[in-house]
Backbone as JSON Lines, residues from 0, in Angstrom:
{"i":0,"aa":"M","n":[42.95,85.98,72.49],"ca":[43.39,86.99,72.69],"c":[45.01,87.05,73.71]}
{"i":1,"aa":"A","n":[45.56,87.39,73.97],"ca":[46.43,87.56,74.3],"c":[46.61,88.53,75.75]}
{"i":2,"aa":"T","n":[47.6,87.55,76.86],"ca":[47.22,88.21,78.48],"c":[48.13,88.95,78.2]}
{"i":3,"aa":"Q","n":[48.4,89.19,79.11],"ca":[49.73,90.57,79.47],"c":[50.61,89.58,80.45]}
{"i":4,"aa":"S","n":[52.19,89.26,80.41],"ca":[52.76,89.04,81.59],"c":[52.7,90.06,82.79]}
{"i":5,"aa":"E","n":[52.72,89.35,83.95],"ca":[53.22,89.77,85.11],"c":[54.18,89.71,86.02]}
{"i":6,"aa":"R","n":[54.98,89.65,85.06],"ca":[56.29,89.32,85.84],"c":[57.31,90.69,85.52]}
{"i":7,"aa":"G","n":[58.47,90.45,85.76],"ca":[58.55,91.97,86.02],"c":[58.8,93.24,86.33]}
{"i":8,"aa":"F","n":[58.91,94.18,86.25],"ca":[59.08,95.73,86.67],"c":[57.24,95.91,86.01]}
{"i":9,"aa":"A","n":[56.7,95.19,85.23],"ca":[54.94,95.96,84.65],"c":[54.51,94.67,85.18]}
{"i":10,"aa":"G","n":[54.61,93.49,86.38],"ca":[54.0,93.07,86.56],"c":[54.22,93.34,88.2]}
{"i":11,"aa":"M","n":[54.76,94.23,88.52],"ca":[53.95,95.39,90.33],"c":[53.25,95.69,90.38]}
{"i":12,"aa":"D","n":[53.15,95.94,90.85],"ca":[52.49,97.14,91.95],"c":[52.29,98.73,91.49]}
{"i":13,"aa":"G","n":[52.11,99.62,91.32],"ca":[52.15,101.14,91.45],"c":[53.57,101.19,92.41]}
{"i":14,"aa":"R","n":[52.27,101.6,93.03],"ca":[53.64,102.36,94.11],"c":[55.11,101.25,94.62]}
{"i":15,"aa":"K","n":[55.27,100.74,94.54],"ca":[56.71,100.19,93.84],"c":[57.13,100.11,92.61]}
{"i":16,"aa":"Q","n":[56.8,100.26,91.49],"ca":[57.15,100.74,90.67],"c":[57.73,101.86,90.99]}
{"i":17,"aa":"R","n":[57.26,102.68,91.43],"ca":[57.66,104.59,92.09],"c":[58.94,103.92,92.23]}
{"i":18,"aa":"D","n":[58.85,103.33,93.57],"ca":[59.99,103.49,94.39],"c":[61.41,102.95,93.51]}
{"i":19,"aa":"I","n":[61.06,101.9,93.28],"ca":[62.16,101.8,92.46],"c":[62.47,102.89,91.06]}
{"i":20,"aa":"A","n":[61.45,103.5,90.7],"ca":[61.97,104.29,89.59],"c":[62.97,105.9,90.75]}
{"i":21,"aa":"S","n":[62.37,105.69,91.13],"ca":[63.01,107.15,92.48],"c":[64.29,106.99,92.83]}
{"i":22,"aa":"Q","n":[65.04,105.64,92.99],"ca":[66.21,105.49,93.24],"c":[67.21,105.8,92.04]}
{"i":23,"aa":"G","n":[66.63,105.59,90.79],"ca":[67.55,106.45,90.0],"c":[67.88,107.61,90.39]}
{"i":24,"aa":"G","n":[67.47,108.4,90.62],"ca":[66.92,110.29,90.36],"c":[67.94,110.54,91.82]}
{"i":25,"aa":"K","n":[67.64,109.7,92.79],"ca":[68.98,110.06,94.49],"c":[69.51,109.36,93.81]}
{"i":26,"aa":"S","n":[70.23,108.29,93.39],"ca":[71.64,108.2,93.02],"c":[72.59,108.93,91.96]}
{"i":27,"aa":"V","n":[72.11,109.89,91.71],"ca":[72.71,111.18,90.86],"c":[72.73,112.69,92.36]}
{"i":28,"aa":"P","n":[73.92,113.11,92.17],"ca":[74.61,113.46,93.43],"c":[73.82,115.35,93.3]}
{"i":29,"aa":"D","n":[72.98,116.34,93.83],"ca":[72.44,117.31,93.88],"c":[72.55,118.2,92.9]}
{"i":30,"aa":"E","n":[74.43,118.43,93.5],"ca":[74.87,119.67,92.18],"c":[74.74,119.06,90.69]}
{"i":31,"aa":"K","n":[74.52,117.68,89.99],"ca":[73.81,117.45,89.24],"c":[73.18,116.52,88.47]}
{"i":32,"aa":"R","n":[71.97,116.94,89.97],"ca":[70.22,116.59,89.58],"c":[69.74,117.44,88.28]}
{"i":33,"aa":"S","n":[69.41,118.2,88.5],"ca":[69.15,118.74,87.34],"c":[69.74,119.98,86.87]}
{"i":34,"aa":"F","n":[69.26,120.28,85.81],"ca":[70.03,121.56,85.03],"c":[69.36,122.84,85.7]}
{"i":35,"aa":"S","n":[69.06,122.6,86.36],"ca":[67.7,124.08,86.67],"c":[68.39,124.56,87.79]}
{"i":36,"aa":"Q","n":[69.4,124.23,88.56],"ca":[70.63,124.32,89.52],"c":[71.13,124.38,89.24]}
{"i":37,"aa":"D","n":[71.41,124.36,87.83],"ca":[73.22,124.5,87.88],"c":[72.79,125.0,86.3]}
{"i":38,"aa":"H","n":[73.2,125.88,86.22],"ca":[72.68,126.92,84.39],"c":[73.89,126.41,83.86]}
{"i":39,"aa":"E","n":[75.19,126.57,84.15],"ca":[76.82,126.22,83.2],"c":[76.57,124.48,82.86]}
{"i":40,"aa":"L","n":[75.85,123.97,83.63],"ca":[75.36,122.39,83.39],"c":[74.61,122.67,81.97]}
{"i":41,"aa":"A","n":[73.49,123.38,82.32],"ca":[72.81,123.04,80.91],"c":[73.34,123.9,80.18]}
{"i":42,"aa":"A","n":[74.3,124.73,79.98],"ca":[74.55,125.24,78.99],"c":[75.53,124.29,78.05]}
{"i":43,"aa":"Q","n":[76.12,123.99,78.62],"ca":[77.62,123.09,78.18],"c":[77.13,121.58,77.45]}
{"i":44,"aa":"A","n":[76.02,121.06,78.47],"ca":[74.97,120.26,77.17],"c":[75.06,120.44,76.8]}
{"i":45,"aa":"G","n":[73.69,121.83,76.48],"ca":[73.36,122.2,74.92],"c":[74.46,122.18,73.69]}
{"i":46,"aa":"R","n":[75.37,122.77,74.56],"ca":[76.87,123.04,73.72],"c":[77.39,121.48,72.93]}
{"i":47,"aa":"K","n":[77.72,120.91,73.62],"ca":[77.75,119.6,73.17],"c":[76.88,118.89,72.15]}
{"i":48,"aa":"G","n":[75.62,118.82,72.88],"ca":[74.2,118.32,72.13],"c":[74.16,118.9,70.75]}
{"i":49,"aa":"G","n":[74.86,120.09,70.89],"ca":[74.71,120.88,68.6],"c":[75.48,121.2,68.26]}
{"i":50,"aa":"Q","n":[76.93,120.48,69.5],"ca":[78.1,119.63,68.02],"c":[78.09,118.5,67.35]}
{"i":51,"aa":"S","n":[77.68,118.14,67.91],"ca":[77.44,116.62,67.59],"c":[76.4,117.03,66.1]}
{"i":52,"aa":"V","n":[75.64,117.88,65.25],"ca":[74.61,117.85,64.87],"c":[75.21,118.31,63.98]}
{"i":53,"aa":"P","n":[76.16,118.19,62.46],"ca":[76.31,118.1,61.67],"c":[75.8,119.97,61.01]}
{"i":54,"aa":"D","n":[76.42,121.09,60.79],"ca":[75.74,122.29,60.31],"c":[75.3,122.28,59.12]}
{"i":55,"aa":"A","n":[74.78,121.04,57.77],"ca":[73.64,121.72,57.78],"c":[72.37,121.06,58.0]}
{"i":56,"aa":"K","n":[72.25,119.97,58.8],"ca":[70.85,120.2,59.75],"c":[70.63,120.38,61.45]}
{"i":57,"aa":"R","n":[70.86,121.1,61.21],"ca":[71.26,122.19,62.76],"c":[70.13,123.49,61.96]}
{"i":58,"aa":"S","n":[68.42,123.39,62.46],"ca":[67.7,124.1,61.92],"c":[67.93,125.49,61.74]}
{"i":59,"aa":"F","n":[68.33,126.05,63.65],"ca":[68.33,126.91,63.67],"c":[69.31,128.2,62.73]}
{"i":60,"aa":"S","n":[70.49,127.5,62.9],"ca":[71.35,127.81,61.95],"c":[70.75,128.36,60.29]}
{"i":61,"aa":"Q","n":[70.33,127.56,59.67],"ca":[69.75,127.33,58.42],"c":[68.41,128.15,58.37]}
{"i":62,"aa":"D","n":[67.89,128.77,59.73],"ca":[66.31,129.16,59.42],"c":[66.82,130.34,60.18]}
{"i":63,"aa":"R","n":[66.96,131.17,60.24],"ca":[66.64,132.27,61.59],"c":[65.43,133.2,61.7]}
{"i":64,"aa":"D","n":[64.18,132.93,60.74],"ca":[62.66,132.68,61.31],"c":[63.05,131.74,62.5]}
{"i":65,"aa":"L","n":[63.17,130.31,62.39],"ca":[62.77,129.5,63.09],"c":[63.11,130.08,64.55]}
{"i":66,"aa":"A","n":[64.38,130.43,64.86],"ca":[65.33,130.51,66.24],"c":[64.53,131.65,66.86]}
{"i":67,"aa":"A","n":[64.41,132.53,65.83],"ca":[63.69,133.68,66.72],"c":[62.18,133.24,67.5]}
{"i":68,"aa":"E","n":[61.32,132.48,66.43],"ca":[60.24,131.98,67.12],"c":[60.12,131.28,68.58]}
{"i":69,"aa":"A","n":[61.5,130.47,67.87],"ca":[61.75,129.54,69.59],"c":[61.55,130.47,70.65]}
{"i":70,"aa":"G","n":[63.0,131.89,70.53],"ca":[63.68,132.18,71.61],"c":[62.42,132.95,71.93]}
{"i":71,"aa":"R","n":[61.12,133.45,71.5],"ca":[60.38,133.78,72.11],"c":[59.55,133.5,72.73]}
{"i":72,"aa":"K","n":[58.8,132.62,72.35],"ca":[58.8,130.78,73.46],"c":[59.02,130.42,74.17]}
{"i":73,"aa":"G","n":[60.67,130.61,74.44],"ca":[60.88,130.41,75.92],"c":[61.44,131.11,76.65]}
{"i":74,"aa":"G","n":[61.1,132.67,75.7],"ca":[61.06,133.85,76.8],"c":[59.49,133.89,77.68]}
{"i":75,"aa":"E","n":[58.53,133.87,76.42],"ca":[56.97,133.78,76.92],"c":[57.0,133.04,78.28]}
{"i":76,"aa":"A","n":[58.09,131.54,77.93],"ca":[57.01,130.35,78.89],"c":[57.94,130.82,80.15]}
{"i":77,"aa":"R","n":[59.4,131.32,79.87],"ca":[59.83,131.78,81.41],"c":[59.27,132.76,82.44]}
{"i":78,"aa":"G","n":[58.67,134.01,81.95],"ca":[58.22,134.79,81.81],"c":[56.85,134.61,83.37]}
{"i":79,"aa":"N","n":[55.89,133.46,82.01],"ca":[54.15,133.35,82.64],"c":[55.3,132.42,84.1]}
{"i":80,"aa":"S","n":[56.26,131.41,84.1],"ca":[56.64,130.91,85.15],"c":[56.65,131.41,86.37]}
{"i":81,"aa":"R","n":[57.17,132.53,86.51],"ca":[58.09,133.91,87.28],"c":[56.4,134.46,88.3]}
{"i":82,"aa":"H","n":[55.65,133.76,87.87],"ca":[53.95,134.29,88.27],"c":[53.58,133.54,90.2]}
């Protein structure tokens, strides 16, 4: 039976792991931390990501029904979060 290593990040207690992990997020300036705070930044990232995929592999450009379904789900999710 293999034993787990007690070294490194995995060997630390949970509190220490969370403390180290949270430092990564804190190193990013507030204005760039979250797409929810900057919708234009999110849109730019989405466009950039979409442009990196060849036209033949862009599922929404090939399947309008799939795109419409995704849009409906997004709209419903957004509406539900406003309560």
